[in-house]
VEXDREN-2710 file (C-alpha; in Angstrom, 1 decimal):
% VEXDREN-2710
k/r/px/py/pz
1/UNK/3.4/-18.9/-16.4
2/UNK/5.2/-15.6/-17.1
3/UNK/8.8/-15.7/-18.3
4/UNK/11.4/-14.3/-16.0
5/UNK/15.0/-13.4/-16.7
6/UNK/17.8/-12.1/-14.5
7/UNK/19.5/-8.8/-14.8
8/UNK/22.3/-8.0/-12.3
9/UNK/24.2/-4.8/-11.7
10/UNK/25.8/-2.8/-9.0
11/UNK/22.7/-0.8/-8.3
12/UNK/24.2/1.2/-5.6
13/UNK/27.8/1.2/-6.7
14/UNK/28.6/-2.0/-4.9
15/UNK/31.1/-4.3/-6.7
16/UNK/29.6/-7.5/-8.0
17/UNK/32.3/-9.5/-6.2
18/UNK/32.0/-8.7/-2.5
19/UNK/35.0/-8.3/-0.3
20/UNK/35.8/-10.6/2.5
21/UNK/34.5/-9.5/5.8
22/UNK/37.8/-10.1/7.6
23/UNK/41.5/-9.5/6.6
24/UNK/42.6/-12.9/8.0
25/UNK/40.6/-15.0/5.6
26/UNK/39.7/-14.8/1.9
27/UNK/36.2/-15.4/0.4
28/UNK/34.8/-14.4/-2.9
29/UNK/31.3/-14.5/-4.4
30/UNK/29.9/-13.6/-7.8
31/UNK/27.1/-14.2/-10.2
32/UNK/28.1/-16.1/-13.3
33/UNK/26.6/-16.7/-16.7
34/UNK/24.0/-19.4/-16.9
35/UNK/20.5/-19.9/-15.4
36/UNK/19.1/-17.3/-13.1
37/UNK/20.7/-17.0/-9.7
38/UNK/23.8/-19.0/-10.5
39/UNK/26.7/-18.1/-8.2
40/UNK/30.4/-19.0/-8.0
41/UNK/31.9/-18.8/-4.5
42/UNK/35.2/-19.6/-3.0
43/UNK/36.4/-19.5/0.6
44/UNK/39.3/-20.7/2.8
45/UNK/36.8/-21.2/5.6
46/UNK/34.4/-24.0/4.3
47/UNK/31.7/-25.2/6.6
48/UNK/28.6/-27.4/6.5
49/UNK/26.8/-24.4/7.8
50/UNK/27.9/-21.7/5.3
51/UNK/25.0/-20.3/3.2
52/UNK/23.8/-17.7/0.8
53/UNK/21.2/-15.3/2.0
54/UNK/18.9/-13.3/-0.3
55/UNK/17.6/-10.1/1.1
56/UNK/15.3/-7.3/0.1
57/UNK/17.1/-4.3/-1.5
58/UNK/15.2/-2.1/1.0
59/UNK/16.0/-4.1/4.1
60/UNK/18.7/-3.8/6.7
61/UNK/20.5/-7.0/5.8
62/UNK/22.3/-9.7/7.8
63/UNK/22.1/-9.3/11.6
64/UNK/19.1/-7.0/11.3
65/UNK/16.6/-9.4/9.7
66/UNK/16.3/-12.9/8.3
67/UNK/16.9/-13.5/4.6
68/UNK/13.9/-13.8/2.3
69/UNK/15.5/-17.1/1.0
70/UNK/18.6/-19.0/1.7
71/UNK/20.5/-22.1/0.7
72/UNK/23.7/-23.9/1.7
73/UNK/27.1/-23.2/0.3
74/UNK/29.2/-25.9/2.0
75/UNK/32.2/-26.4/-0.3
76/UNK/35.5/-24.5/-0.4
77/UNK/34.7/-23.7/-4.1
78/UNK/31.6/-24.3/-6.1
79/UNK/29.3/-23.0/-8.8
80/UNK/25.7/-23.3/-7.6
81/UNK/22.3/-22.3/-8.8
82/UNK/19.8/-21.0/-6.2
83/UNK/16.1/-21.7/-6.6
84/UNK/14.5/-18.3/-7.3
85/UNK/10.9/-19.7/-7.6
86/UNK/9.9/-17.9/-4.4
87/UNK/11.2/-14.5/-5.6
88/UNK/9.2/-12.0/-7.4
89/UNK/10.2/-9.3/-9.9
90/UNK/12.5/-6.6/-8.4
91/UNK/15.7/-5.9/-6.6
92/UNK/17.6/-8.0/-4.1
93/UNK/20.9/-8.3/-2.3
94/UNK/22.8/-11.6/-2.0
95/UNK/25.4/-12.3/0.8
96/UNK/27.7/-15.2/1.4
97/UNK/27.2/-15.9/5.2
98/UNK/29.2/-18.0/7.7
99/UNK/28.1/-20.8/10.0
100/UNK/24.3/-20.5/9.8
101/UNK/24.6/-16.9/11.1
102/UNK/24.9/-13.4/9.8
103/UNK/28.7/-12.9/9.6
104/UNK/29.4/-11.8/6.0
105/UNK/32.1/-13.8/4.2
106/UNK/31.5/-11.9/0.9
107/UNK/28.9/-9.6/-0.7
108/UNK/26.6/-8.0/-1.1
109/UNK/25.8/-8.6/-4.8
110/UNK/22.9/-6.5/-6.0
111/UNK/20.5/-8.4/-8.3
112/UNK/17.4/-7.4/-10.3
113/UNK/15.0/-10.1/-11.3
114/UNK/13.2/-8.8/-14.4
115/UNK/9.9/-9.3/-16.0
116/UNK/9.2/-9.4/-19.7
117/UNK/7.1/-6.2/-20.1
118/UNK/5.2/-4.2/-20.9
119/UNK/5.3/-2.6/-17.5
120/UNK/2.1/-2.2/-15.4
121/UNK/1.2/-1.2/-11.8
122/UNK/-0.3/-3.9/-9.5
123/UNK/-3.1/-1.5/-8.6
124/UNK/-4.9/1.3/-10.4
125/UNK/-5.3/3.4/-7.2
126/UNK/-3.2/3.5/-4.1
127/UNK/-3.4/5.3/-0.8
128/UNK/-0.3/6.1/1.2
129/UNK/0.1/6.5/5.0
130/UNK/-1.2/9.8/6.4
131/UNK/0.7/13.0/6.1
132/UNK/0.4/16.1/8.3
133/UNK/0.3/19.7/7.2
134/UNK/3.6/21.5/7.6
135/UNK/5.6/18.3/8.2
136/UNK/8.0/16.4/5.8
137/UNK/6.4/13.5/4.1
138/UNK/7.8/10.6/2.0
139/UNK/6.3/7.5/0.5
140/UNK/7.7/5.0/-2.0
141/UNK/5.5/3.7/-4.8
142/UNK/8.1/2.1/-7.1
143/UNK/7.5/-1.3/-5.6
144/UNK/4.0/-1.4/-7.1
145/UNK/5.4/-1.7/-10.6
146/UNK/5.2/-5.0/-12.4
147/UNK/7.2/-6.5/-15.2
148/UNK/10.1/-4.0/-15.2
149/UNK/12.7/-5.3/-17.7
150/UNK/15.7/-3.9/-15.7
151/UNK/16.4/-1.4/-12.9
152/UNK/16.4/1.6/-15.1
153/UNK/12.7/2.5/-15.0
154/UNK/12.1/6.3/-14.3
155/UNK/9.2/7.8/-12.4
156/UNK/7.7/11.3/-12.7
157/UNK/4.7/13.3/-11.7
158/UNK/2.2/13.3/-14.5
159/UNK/-0.4/15.5/-12.7
160/UNK/-1.4/16.5/-9.2
161/UNK/-3.9/18.7/-7.5
162/UNK/-1.3/19.6/-4.8
163/UNK/1.6/21.9/-5.5
164/UNK/3.6/20.6/-2.6
165/UNK/4.2/17.1/-4.1
166/UNK/7.2/16.0/-6.0
167/UNK/8.1/12.6/-7.5
168/UNK/11.7/11.5/-7.8
169/UNK/13.0/9.4/-10.6
170/UNK/13.3/6.4/-8.3
171/UNK/9.6/6.6/-7.4
172/UNK/9.6/8.5/-4.1
173/UNK/6.7/10.9/-3.4
174/UNK/7.8/13.6/-1.1
175/UNK/7.2/17.2/0.1
176/UNK/5.7/19.3/2.9
177/UNK/1.9/19.5/2.7
178/UNK/0.7/23.1/2.7
179/UNK/-2.9/22.3/3.7
180/UNK/-5.1/19.4/5.0
181/UNK/-7.4/17.2/2.9
182/UNK/-6.5/14.6/0.3
183/UNK/-3.8/15.2/-2.2
184/UNK/-4.1/13.4/-5.5
185/UNK/-1.1/12.5/-7.7
186/UNK/-0.8/10.5/-10.9
187/UNK/2.6/8.9/-11.1
188/UNK/4.0/7.8/-14.4
189/UNK/6.6/5.1/-14.8
190/UNK/8.7/4.9/-18.0
191/UNK/10.7/1.7/-18.6
192/UNK/13.9/1.3/-20.7
193/UNK/11.8/-0.5/-23.4
194/UNK/9.7/2.7/-23.6
195/UNK/6.6/1.1/-22.2
196/UNK/4.7/3.3/-19.7
197/UNK/2.2/2.9/-16.9
198/UNK/0.4/5.2/-14.4
199/UNK/-1.0/4.8/-10.9
200/UNK/-3.3/7.3/-9.1
201/UNK/-2.0/7.9/-5.6
202/UNK/-3.9/9.6/-2.7
203/UNK/-2.0/11.1/0.2
204/UNK/-4.4/11.8/3.1
205/UNK/-3.3/15.0/4.9
206/UNK/-4.4/15.9/8.4
207/UNK/-4.3/19.4/9.7
208/UNK/-1.3/20.8/11.7
209/UNK/-1.5/19.9/15.3
210/UNK/-4.0/17.1/14.8
211/UNK/-3.4/13.4/15.5
212/UNK/-1.9/11.7/12.5
213/UNK/-4.0/8.5/12.9
214/UNK/-7.5/8.4/14.4
215/UNK/-8.7/5.2/12.7
216/UNK/-6.7/2.0/12.4
217/UNK/-7.7/-0.8/10.0
218/UNK/-6.3/-4.3/10.8
219/UNK/-6.3/-7.4/8.6
220/UNK/-5.6/-11.0/9.5
221/UNK/-4.8/-13.1/6.5
222/UNK/-3.5/-16.7/5.9
223/UNK/-1.5/-16.6/2.6
224/UNK/-1.9/-20.4/1.9
225/UNK/1.6/-21.6/1.4
226/UNK/2.7/-18.0/0.7
227/UNK/0.1/-17.8/-2.1
228/UNK/1.9/-20.3/-4.3
229/UNK/-1.2/-22.4/-5.0
230/UNK/-2.6/-19.7/-7.2
231/UNK/-1.1/-18.3/-10.5
232/UNK/0.2/-14.7/-10.4
233/UNK/-0.2/-14.8/-6.6
234/UNK/2.1/-11.9/-5.7
235/UNK/0.2/-9.4/-7.8
236/UNK/-3.1/-10.6/-6.4
237/UNK/-1.8/-10.4/-2.8
238/UNK/-0.6/-6.9/-3.3
239/UNK/-3.9/-5.8/-4.9
240/UNK/-6.0/-7.5/-2.2
241/UNK/-4.1/-5.9/0.7
242/UNK/-3.8/-2.5/-0.9
243/UNK/-7.5/-2.4/-1.8
244/UNK/-8.6/-3.6/1.7
245/UNK/-7.6/-0.3/3.3
246/UNK/-5.6/-2.2/6.0
247/UNK/-2.9/-0.3/7.9
248/UNK/-1.4/-3.4/9.7
249/UNK/-1.7/-7.0/8.5
250/UNK/-1.0/-10.2/10.4
251/UNK/0.0/-12.8/7.9
252/UNK/0.2/-16.6/8.4
253/UNK/1.8/-19.2/6.1
254/UNK/4.1/-16.4/4.9
255/UNK/7.2/-18.6/4.5
256/UNK/10.1/-17.8/2.0
257/UNK/9.9/-14.1/2.5
258/UNK/6.5/-13.5/1.1
259/UNK/5.6/-10.9/3.7
260/UNK/8.8/-9.0/3.1
261/UNK/8.1/-9.0/-0.7
262/UNK/4.5/-7.8/-0.2
263/UNK/5.6/-5.0/2.2
264/UNK/8.4/-3.9/-0.2
265/UNK/5.8/-3.7/-3.0
266/UNK/3.5/-1.5/-0.9
267/UNK/6.3/0.7/0.4
268/UNK/5.5/-0.6/3.9
269/UNK/7.6/-2.1/6.7
270/UNK/7.7/-5.7/7.8
271/UNK/8.8/-8.3/10.3
272/UNK/9.3/-11.6/8.4
273/UNK/8.9/-14.7/10.5
274/UNK/9.3/-18.3/9.5
275/UNK/5.5/-18.7/9.2
276/UNK/3.8/-15.8/10.9
277/UNK/4.7/-12.2/9.8
278/UNK/3.5/-8.7/10.2
279/UNK/3.5/-5.8/7.7
280/UNK/2.6/-2.2/8.4
281/UNK/1.8/1.0/6.6
282/UNK/3.3/2.9/9.5
283/UNK/6.8/2.6/11.0
284/UNK/7.6/-0.5/13.1
285/UNK/9.3/1.0/16.1
286/UNK/10.3/-2.2/17.8
287/UNK/10.5/-5.8/16.5
288/UNK/10.0/-8.3/19.3
289/UNK/10.5/-11.1/16.8
290/UNK/9.4/-14.7/17.4
291/UNK/8.0/-14.5/21.0
292/UNK/6.7/-18.1/21.0
293/UNK/7.1/-21.0/18.6
294/UNK/3.9/-19.9/16.7
295/UNK/3.7/-16.2/17.2
296/UNK/5.6/-13.0/16.4
297/UNK/5.1/-9.4/17.7
298/UNK/6.0/-5.8/16.8
299/UNK/5.3/-2.3/18.1
300/UNK/4.0/0.2/15.5
301/UNK/4.4/3.9/15.8
302/UNK/1.3/5.5/14.3
303/UNK/2.4/9.0/15.3
304/UNK/5.9/8.8/16.8
305/UNK/5.8/8.3/20.5
306/UNK/2.4/9.9/20.8
307/UNK/0.4/6.9/19.4
308/UNK/1.6/3.4/19.3
309/UNK/0.1/-0.1/19.3
310/UNK/1.5/-3.6/19.9
311/UNK/0.4/-6.4/17.6
312/UNK/0.9/-10.1/18.2
313/UNK/0.2/-12.5/15.3
314/UNK/-0.1/-16.2/15.6
315/UNK/-0.6/-19.5/13.7
316/UNK/-1.0/-22.4/16.2
317/UNK/-0.8/-26.0/14.8
318/UNK/-3.9/-27.3/13.1
319/UNK/-4.1/-30.9/14.1
320/UNK/-5.9/-32.6/15.6
321/UNK/-8.5/-30.3/14.1
322/UNK/-11.4/-30.1/16.6
323/UNK/-14.5/-29.9/14.4
324/UNK/-13.6/-33.2/12.8
325/UNK/-14.4/-35.0/16.0
326/UNK/-18.1/-34.5/15.9
327/UNK/-18.5/-34.1/12.2
328/UNK/-16.4/-37.1/11.0
329/UNK/-16.1/-39.3/14.1
330/UNK/-19.4/-38.6/15.8
331/UNK/-17.7/-37.8/19.2
332/UNK/-19.5/-36.0/22.0
333/UNK/-18.5/-32.9/23.9
334/UNK/-16.5/-34.8/26.5
335/UNK/-14.4/-36.6/23.9
336/UNK/-14.0/-33.3/22.0
337/UNK/-12.6/-31.6/25.1
338/UNK/-10.2/-34.5/25.7
339/UNK/-8.9/-34.0/22.2
340/UNK/-8.5/-30.3/22.7
341/UNK/-6.6/-30.7/25.9
342/UNK/-4.1/-32.9/24.2
343/UNK/-3.8/-30.7/21.1
344/UNK/-0.7/-28.6/20.6
345/UNK/-2.7/-25.5/19.7
346/UNK/-4.1/-25.2/23.2
347/UNK/-0.7/-25.2/24.8
348/UNK/0.5/-22.7/22.1
349/UNK/-2.4/-20.3/22.8
350/UNK/-1.6/-20.4/26.5
351/UNK/2.1/-19.6/25.6
352/UNK/1.0/-16.8/23.2
353/UNK/-1.3/-15.1/25.7
354/UNK/1.2/-15.6/28.5
355/UNK/3.9/-13.8/26.4
356/UNK/1.4/-10.9/26.1
357/UNK/0.9/-10.5/29.8
358/UNK/3.0/-7.4/30.4
359/UNK/1.6/-5.7/27.3
360/UNK/-2.0/-6.5/28.4
361/UNK/-1.3/-5.0/31.8
362/UNK/-0.2/-1.8/30.1
363/UNK/-2.9/-1.8/27.4
364/UNK/-4.6/1.3/28.8
365/UNK/-1.4/3.2/27.6
366/UNK/-0.4/1.2/24.5
367/UNK/-3.3/-0.8/23.0
368/UNK/-2.7/-4.5/22.1
369/UNK/-3.9/-6.5/19.2
370/UNK/-3.8/-10.3/18.6
371/UNK/-4.4/-11.6/15.0
372/UNK/-4.1/-15.0/13.7
373/UNK/-5.3/-18.2/12.1
374/UNK/-6.1/-20.1/15.3
375/UNK/-6.9/-23.4/13.6
376/UNK/-9.9/-23.8/16.0
377/UNK/-13.4/-22.2/16.3
378/UNK/-14.7/-19.9/19.0
379/UNK/-17.0/-20.7/22.0
380/UNK/-18.8/-17.5/20.9
381/UNK/-19.9/-19.3/17.7
382/UNK/-20.6/-22.8/18.9
383/UNK/-23.7/-22.2/20.9
384/UNK/-27.0/-24.0/21.5
385/UNK/-28.6/-21.8/18.8
386/UNK/-26.0/-22.9/16.2
387/UNK/-25.9/-26.6/16.8
388/UNK/-27.4/-27.4/13.4
389/UNK/-24.3/-25.8/11.8
390/UNK/-21.9/-27.8/14.0
391/UNK/-22.9/-31.4/13.6
392/UNK/-25.4/-31.4/16.4
393/UNK/-23.0/-29.9/19.0
394/UNK/-24.3/-26.9/21.0
395/UNK/-22.4/-24.8/23.4
396/UNK/-18.7/-25.8/23.4
397/UNK/-16.0/-23.9/25.2
398/UNK/-13.1/-24.0/22.7
399/UNK/-10.0/-23.3/24.8
400/UNK/-8.3/-21.4/22.0
401/UNK/-11.0/-18.6/22.2
402/UNK/-11.6/-18.8/26.0
403/UNK/-7.9/-18.2/26.9
404/UNK/-7.6/-14.8/25.2
405/UNK/-11.0/-13.6/26.4
406/UNK/-10.3/-14.7/29.9
407/UNK/-7.0/-12.7/29.7
408/UNK/-9.0/-9.5/29.0
409/UNK/-9.0/-9.5/25.2
410/UNK/-12.1/-8.9/23.1
411/UNK/-13.1/-10.6/19.9
412/UNK/-13.5/-7.6/17.7
413/UNK/-15.7/-9.3/15.1
414/UNK/-18.1/-10.8/17.5
415/UNK/-18.4/-7.6/19.5
416/UNK/-20.1/-5.9/16.5
417/UNK/-21.9/-9.0/15.3
418/UNK/-23.0/-10.8/18.5
419/UNK/-25.4/-13.3/16.9
420/UNK/-23.5/-16.2/15.3
421/UNK/-26.7/-17.8/14.0
422/UNK/-27.4/-14.7/11.9
423/UNK/-23.8/-14.0/11.0
424/UNK/-21.5/-17.0/11.3
425/UNK/-18.7/-15.2/9.4
426/UNK/-16.9/-18.4/8.5
427/UNK/-13.4/-18.0/7.3
428/UNK/-12.6/-21.6/6.7
429/UNK/-12.9/-22.4/3.9
430/UNK/-14.2/-20.8/0.6
431/UNK/-11.9/-23.3/-1.3
432/UNK/-12.1/-26.6/0.5
433/UNK/-15.8/-27.4/0.4
434/UNK/-15.3/-31.2/0.6
435/UNK/-12.7/-33.2/2.4
436/UNK/-11.1/-35.9/0.3
437/UNK/-9.4/-37.4/3.3
438/UNK/-12.8/-38.3/4.6
439/UNK/-14.4/-39.7/1.4
440/UNK/-15.5/-36.4/0.1
441/UNK/-17.6/-35.5/3.1
442/UNK/-18.5/-31.8/3.5
443/UNK/-15.8/-29.8/5.2
444/UNK/-17.0/-28.2/8.5
445/UNK/-17.3/-24.5/7.9
446/UNK/-16.1/-22.3/10.8
447/UNK/-14.7/-19.0/11.9
448/UNK/-11.1/-19.8/12.8
449/UNK/-9.4/-16.4/11.9
450/UNK/-9.6/-13.7/14.6
451/UNK/-8.7/-10.2/15.6
452/UNK/-8.6/-9.6/19.4
453/UNK/-7.9/-6.4/21.1
454/UNK/-7.4/-4.6/24.5
455/UNK/-7.0/-0.9/25.2
456/UNK/-8.1/2.4/23.9
457/UNK/-9.5/1.1/20.6
458/UNK/-13.2/0.8/19.6
459/UNK/-14.2/-1.3/16.6
460/UNK/-16.3/0.7/14.2
461/UNK/-16.6/-1.9/11.4
462/UNK/-15.7/-5.6/11.2
463/UNK/-16.1/-8.0/8.2
464/UNK/-14.7/-11.0/6.6
465/UNK/-12.7/-10.1/3.6
466/UNK/-12.4/-11.8/0.2
467/UNK/-12.0/-10.6/-3.4
468/UNK/-14.3/-12.0/-6.1
469/UNK/-16.0/-15.4/-6.1
470/UNK/-13.2/-18.0/-6.0
471/UNK/-13.6/-21.4/-7.4
472/UNK/-13.2/-24.3/-5.0
473/UNK/-10.3/-26.7/-5.4
474/UNK/-9.2/-28.4/-7.6
475/UNK/-10.2/-25.5/-9.9
476/UNK/-8.6/-22.8/-7.8
477/UNK/-5.4/-22.0/-9.7
478/UNK/-6.6/-18.9/-11.5
479/UNK/-8.7/-17.4/-8.7
480/UNK/-8.3/-13.7/-8.1
481/UNK/-8.4/-14.5/-4.4
482/UNK/-5.0/-16.1/-3.7
483/UNK/-5.7/-18.1/-0.5
484/UNK/-8.0/-20.8/1.0
485/UNK/-9.2/-18.6/3.9
486/UNK/-11.2/-15.5/4.1
487/UNK/-9.5/-12.7/5.9
488/UNK/-10.8/-10.7/8.9
489/UNK/-10.8/-6.9/8.6
490/UNK/-11.6/-4.6/11.5
491/UNK/-11.5/-0.8/11.6
492/UNK/-10.9/0.7/15.0
493/UNK/-11.4/4.2/16.3
494/UNK/-8.4/5.2/18.4
495/UNK/-9.6/6.8/21.6
496/UNK/-7.7/9.8/23.0
END
């Protein structure tokens, strides 16, 4: 367990005690000495629904996005410590908010949660979004730094093979590319304690007049309680996603702002949901938000208005979990289907695909993607040829896979790997090999994480994704792979 301390300052010239949002009422809010994230607040408008909201320093704040973390502030005056266990090193903004909403009573207070040094980068190499010759480019890499002791770390360009590149003291790579190809930059960070670290950054540059993005890599990944089951999970998440080459990621079990924190570290954009979230290397041009109880959606501008995609990401409920019927209870296909018809995840998939109807009708103009942990297998995998892998059950039409395909979506993995007997591609679970709730019997292994698509996309490569060789539970806490699922990674060619 790494030691963490708190350093707070008016990072942007904002006073530590935020002004009241209205002239008719008085509220104050400040950090006080004591354990990390201890606040003193006072208001003449107490409410059972007043709260503190912790936001990313890079975000838009109350009314534009949900807080990374929040807690109640119900009294007229109180000193209260907020649990910071879900927050990683870096900068945040805190607001005193009214009535479970986004009206600001006081704040923001800018806060920096420090590490204990020496500093290091989460990755050795990092690739930014694409740039285009002759057009302004900017990418932030400061979020990749780990263990900064305070907000005073300075960044510089140590070396580069491209004269157009500059690196600001706050870690922004910028410039106007003078030619196409890959530009290489080594960025140096120097902390106030004089420790230093470097990261090698690649900026892919396309020629003037050419499409900015011609290939799109998509990842679906369940974070497993935000990653908190594994030590040093945030660094491992950042490294795994950065090294995957993904451009857009659908995340499940991303509660407590974990998606926002990963996106901030990568210099990406995000839409943080309560469970399902989406992060993107390219700008999120529209946030549709929570479109159903178990799904979220965004529109991503890969090249301004010229090239956009819509991504829905979902996490239907797990139980009753279908494979347990034949494997643990010995049920036949009729009983299995009765269970599925009663299961919440079938209704939820109907709702998710129904919410996509307009986008699917327009998919020839704006391609559509659906990622998620569906908590159920696929009818493309449970076939007569694979019955020995599925407790004697042959062909079974799992509704959760039939519904998206019947709506015109294509299973990107199975399109390139059509033989489930030769390539089962199980994503559940590299960690849970035995089920202690069923007397240690072997956990059914299945492909339950998917990427579906419709529109002018062609999958060129599809694979399950995992880093290293993780140990199964209960010996999982130091795994480099910070989750109990494998991810699904698909690279698409974008058709003209």
